[in-house]
C-alpha positions in Angstrom: -22.0 0.2 16.9 -18.3 -0.2 16.9 -18.3 -2.6 13.9 -20.8 -0.3 12.1 -18.4 2.6 12.6 -15.5 0.5 11.4 -17.3 -0.5 8.2 -18.5 3.0 7.6 -15.0 4.3 8.1 -13.6 1.8 5.6 -16.3 2.9 3.1 -15.3 6.6 3.5 -11.6 5.6 3.1 -12.1 3.6 -0.1 -14.6 6.0 -1.7 -12.6 9.0 -0.6 -9.3 7.6 -1.8 -10.8 6.6 -5.2 -12.4 10.1 -5.7 -9.2 11.9 -4.7 -7.1 9.9 -7.1 -9.5 10.3 -10.0 -9.6 14.0 -9.5 -5.8 14.3 -9.1 -5.2 12.2 -12.2 -7.8 14.2 -14.2 -6.1 17.5 -13.1 -2.7 16.1 -14.1 -4.1 15.1 -17.5 -5.5 18.6 -18.0 -2.1 20.0 -17.1 -0.6 17.8 -19.9 1.6 15.8 -17.5 2.7 12.5 -19.3 0.5 9.5 -18.4 3.6 7.6 -17.6 4.6 10.0 -14.8 1.0 10.1 -13.5 0.8 6.3 -13.4 4.2 6.0 -11.6 3.3 8.5 -8.9 -0.3 9.5 -8.4 -1.9 6.1 -9.3 0.8 4.2 -7.3 0.1 6.6 -4.3 -3.6 6.2 -4.7 -3.9 2.6 -3.6 -1.9 3.5 -0.5 -4.0 6.5 0.5 -6.1 4.5 3.1 -3.0 3.3 4.8 -1.5 6.8 4.8 -4.4 8.6 6.4 -5.0 5.8 8.9 -1.3 5.8 9.9 -1.2 9.5 10.2 -4.3 9.5 12.4 -2.9 6.7 14.5 0.4 8.5 14.9 -1.1 11.8 15.9 -3.4 10.0 18.3 -0.5 8.2 20.0 -0.9 4.6 18.7 2.5 3.8 17.2 1.9 0.0 17.2 -1.2 0.5 15.1 1.0 2.5 12.6 3.6 -0.2 12.3 1.0 -3.0 12.2 -0.8 -1.3 9.4 2.3 -0.9 7.3 3.9 -4.3 7.9 0.6 -6.1 7.7 -0.4 -4.3 4.5 2.8 -5.2 2.7 2.4 -8.8 3.7 -1.2 -8.8 2.6 -0.4 -7.1 -0.7 1.9 -10.1 -1.7 0.3 -13.0 0.0 -3.4 -12.1 -0.3 -3.7 -9.6 -3.1 -1.2 -11.2 -5.5 -2.3 -14.7 -4.3 -6.0 -14.2 -4.9 -5.5 -12.4 -8.2 -3.2 -15.2 -9.5 -5.8 -17.8 -8.6 -8.3 -16.1 -10.7 -6.1 -14.6 -13.4 -2.6 -16.1 -13.6 0.0 -13.3 -13.7 2.9 -13.3 -16.2 4.9 -10.1 -15.5 7.0 -10.5 -18.7 9.4 -7.8 -19.8 9.4 -4.2 -19.1 10.2 -1.9 -16.1 8.9 -4.4 -13.5 12.4 -5.8 -12.8 13.6 -2.3 -11.9 10.5 -1.7 -9.7 11.0 -5.1 -8.0 14.6 -4.2 -7.1 13.5 -0.8 -5.9 11.0 -2.5 -3.6 13.7 -4.8 -2.2 16.0 -1.8 -1.6 13.2 0.2 0.1 12.2 -2.8 2.3 15.8 -3.3 3.3 16.2 0.3 4.2 13.1 0.2 6.3 14.2 -2.9 8.1 17.6 -1.4 8.8 15.9 1.6 10.5 13.6 -0.6 12.5 16.6 -2.5 13.8 17.5 0.6 15.9 14.4 0.0 18.0 12.6 3.3 17.2 11.8 5.5 14.2 12.3 9.1 15.1 11.7 12.3 13.0 15.2 12.1 11.6 14.6 8.6 10.3 11.3 9.7 9.0 12.9 12.4 6.9 15.4 9.8 5.6 12.6 7.5 4.6 10.8 10.4 2.8 14.0 11.4 1.0 14.4 7.8 -0.1 10.9 7.8 -1.4 11.6 11.0 -3.5 14.7 9.2 -4.9 12.7 6.1 -5.8 10.0 8.2 -7.4 12.6 10.1 -9.4 14.1 6.9 -10.7 10.7 5.4 -11.4 9.3 8.5 -13.2 12.4 8.8 -15.3 12.2 5.2 -16.4 8.5 5.5 -17.0 9.0 8.5 -19.3 11.7 6.6 -21.2 9.4 3.5 -21.5 6.5 5.8 -22.6 8.6 7.4 -25.3 9.9 4.1 -26.6 6.6 2.3 -26.7 3.0 2.7 -27.7 1.2 5.4 -25.5 -0.6 3.8 -22.6 -3.6 5.5 -21.1 -4.8 5.1 -17.6 -8.5 5.8 -18.0 -9.1 2.0 -18.1 -8.6 1.9 -14.3 -10.1 5.1 -13.2 -12.9 6.5 -15.4 -11.7 10.1 -15.1 -13.9 13.2 -14.9 -13.2 15.7 -17.7 -14.9 18.9 -16.6 -13.2 21.2 -14.1 -16.2 21.4 -11.7 -16.3 17.6 -11.5 -12.6 17.5 -10.9 -12.9 19.9 -8.1 -15.8 18.0 -6.7 -13.9 14.7 -6.8 -10.8 16.2 -5.1 -12.9 18.0 -2.5 -15.0 14.9 -1.6 -11.9 12.8 -1.3 -10.2 15.3 0.9 -13.2 15.3 3.3 -13.9 11.6 3.2 -10.4 10.4 3.9 -9.7 12.0 7.3 -13.3 11.3 8.5 -12.9 7.6 7.5 -9.4 7.4 9.1 -10.7 8.8 12.4 -13.6 6.2 12.4 -11.3 3.3 11.5 -8.7 4.1 14.1 -11.2 4.8 16.9 -13.1 1.6 16.1 -10.0 -0.5 15.9 -8.8 0.7 19.3 -12.3 -0.1 20.8 -12.1 -3.6 19.3 -8.6 -4.1 20.7 -9.8 -3.1 24.2 -12.9 -5.2 24.0 -11.1 -8.5 23.0 -7.9 -7.9 24.9 -5.9 -7.6 21.7 -2.9 -5.4 21.3 -2.8 -2.4 18.9 -0.2 -4.2 16.9 -2.4 -7.3 16.3 -5.4 -5.1 15.3 -3.1 -3.2 12.9 -1.7 -6.4 11.4 -5.1 -8.0 10.9 -8.2 -5.9 10.7 -6.7 -2.6 9.7 -4.1 -3.9 7.3 -6.6 -6.2 5.6 -9.1 -3.5 5.2 -6.8 -0.8 3.9 -5.4 -3.4 1.3 -8.7 -3.5 -0.4 -7.8 -0.8 -3.0 -4.8 -2.9 -4.1 -7.0 -6.0 -4.4 -9.5 -4.1 -6.5 -6.9 -2.6 -8.8 -5.1 -5.9 -9.3 -8.3 -7.9 -9.9 -9.4 -5.3 -12.6 -5.9 -5.4 -14.2 -5.9 -9.2 -14.1 -9.3 -9.5 -15.6 -8.2 -7.2 -18.5 -5.0 -9.2 -19.0 -2.7 -6.4 -17.7 -0.5 -8.6 -15.5 2.3 -5.9 -15.6 -0.1 -3.3 -14.2 -1.4 -5.7 -11.5 2.1 -6.6 -10.3 3.3 -3.0 -10.7 0.5 -1.8 -8.4 1.6 -4.1 -5.6 5.3 -3.2 -6.0 4.5 0.5 -6.0 2.2 0.2 -3.0 4.8 -1.7 -0.9 7.5 0.9 -1.6 5.2 3.8 -0.6 4.0 1.9 2.5 7.5 1.5 4.0 9.0 4.8 2.9 6.1 7.3 2.5 3.7 6.1 5.2 6.3 5.4 7.8 8.1 8.6 6.9 5.1 10.8 7.3 4.0 9.0 10.5 7.5 9.3 12.1 7.7 13.0 11.2 4.2 13.8 12.5 4.5 11.8 15.7 5.2 13.7 18.9 8.0 11.2 19.8 9.8 8.3 18.2 7.8 5.3 17.1 8.9 2.4 19.1 9.4 -0.9 17.2 8.3 -3.8 19.5 10.7 -6.8 19.6 7.8 -9.0 18.3 7.7 -7.1 15.1 11.4 -7.8 14.4 11.2 -11.4 15.4 8.1 -12.4 13.4 6.1 -9.9 11.4 9.0 -8.1 9.7 10.6 -11.3 8.6 7.2 -12.4 7.1 6.9 -9.1 5.3 10.5 -9.4 4.0 10.0 -13.0 2.9 6.8 -12.3 1.1 8.4 -9.3 -0.7 11.4 -11.4 -1.7 9.2 -14.1 -3.1 7.4 -11.6 -5.3 10.6 -9.9 -6.4 12.1 -13.3 -7.3 9.2 -14.1 -9.6 9.5 -10.7 -11.3 13.2 -10.6 -11.7 13.4 -14.1 -13.0 10.3 -13.4 -15.2 8.5 -16.4 -13.8 4.7 -16.5 -14.2 2.7 -16.5 -10.9 0.2 -19.3 -11.7 -2.9 -20.6 -9.9 -0.9 -23.1 -7.8 1.5 -20.4 -6.6 -1.5 -18.1 -6.0 -3.2 -20.8 -3.8 0.1 -21.2 -1.8 0.4 -17.5 -1.3 -3.2 -17.2 -0.2 -2.9 -20.1 2.3 0.3 -18.5 3.5 -1.7 -15.4 4.4 -4.3 -17.4 6.3 -1.5 -19.1 8.2 0.2 -15.8 9.0 -3.1 -14.2 10.3 -3.8 -17.3 12.3 -0.3 -17.1 13.9 -0.8 -13.4 14.7 -4.1 -13.9 16.4 -2.7 -16.9 18.3 0.1 -14.8 19.7 2.7 -14.6 17.0 3.1 -10.8 17.6 
């Protein structure tokens, strides 16, 4: 029954997040908000919604290790697994455009997060600092997106989402997503804790593996669709945006909502955080140097994720 609840919770998360983002983007379109801004904010946020609601639920329920494991594990999975698998099937050539800026922003956001973790705990003050940094990053991204939008051919976002056009349908999408997400988060967190207890695993290990992998599915779906359609920039951009929101937005919200500081276990700083940083730096290097991420690199990244998960399960955390 525990596994059935976990699967059901993941379905609620994925479907609820998808519906909420579609409804939000459709509402923004009706409000005549430029597609560039919507793509840089709402769509980037959309693939991280499962991580957000799971982290918030875990934080309010008193499971800080699950929060940290979800964020750190998701960022590692986004690069090693999501980018890796996508590159194996559809080689990614980021090319020119705003991705270099986005990659540098991801590196800066990751470094800021690591610096806060180095203090051993993430309190509400640090949480507000992370959220302030997210607003700053979004401001830079949105401004750059508008400039790129004005200087180039208009780019629509319907190719990813299939947006509703009528107001009742928009309301239905948003409402269904708003109901499904917290329900799915509760089921995922409760099931994950039951699994941890049953197999003698720590909350951190469950967060780094089962929960992180599961909540990274939206990023995988988005990048695969983008890769299939030859939109390498969108595929890589989705990963960069998701990683930024994970370390700044999700950890910021979780730290502010938590009753007390979120303790950072020594194991995270010794193993998991370096893996996350290393994976992020590899992706950033490819983007900044404008090097294509081919099938061979994709295989290496994917095998790296398998090795990382194996190390975690064998006691690396």
